N, C-alpha and C positions, 0 to 999 in steps of 0.2 A: 469408778471405772467407766461407767456408761457415759458420763459427762465428757470424758476424754475422747471416747469413740465418736460421740456426736460432734464435738469440736473438730476432730480430725476429718470426719466425713464432710462437714461444712467447708473446711479449708480445701479439701480435694475438689468439691463441687465448684467452689468459687474459682479455684485455679483453672479448672477445665472450662468454666464459663469465660474467663478472661482470655484463655488461649483460643477458644472458639471465636470470640469476638474479634480478636486480633487477626486470625486467619480470614474471617469473613470480611473485614475491612480491606485486607490486601487483595482478596479476590474481587471485591467491588471496585477497588482502584484500578486493577488490571483490566477489568471489564470496561470501565469508562475510558481508559487509555486506548484500548482496542477500538472502541466506537469512534473516538476522535481520529485515530489513524485511518480507519475505513472511510470516514467522511473526507479526510484530507486526500486520500488516494483517489477517491471517486471524483473529487473536484479537480485535481491537478494532473492526473495521468489519463492517457487514452487507452482504449482497448487494442488488442493485437489486430483485430479485424479492421478497425479504423486506421491504424498505422499502415497496414498493408494496402488499404484503399488509397490513402494519400500518396504512398510511395509509387503505386501504379500510375496515378495521375501525373506525378513529377516525371516518371519515366516516359510517359506518352508525350509530355511537353518537350523533353530532351530529344526524343526521336524526331519530333517536328522541327526543332531547331537544327538538328544535324542534317536533315534532308534539305532544309532551306540553305544551309551553308554549302552543302554539296552542289546544289543548283547554282549558287552564286559562284563557286569556284569553277564550275564547268563553263559558265558564261564568260568569266573574266580570268583567263589563265594567267599564270605568273609571267610578267614581261621579260624576265631575264633569261 
């Protein structure tokens, strides 16, 4: 009877070890995938502050172009 209990206990321990190993492998895989995604995101995307700064520069250039066009239109009115 004790041999059956020891065998059953060993089987339960082996099953739990296999399950634990499988879960550990999945967690490790997810961790490495997250690390790769974070690195990809860091390399390929800009921050919100940088985007706002670039948009402000573009807006300033557009305002300069608009003022130059306004000046041009005032100097040379439509001939018709």
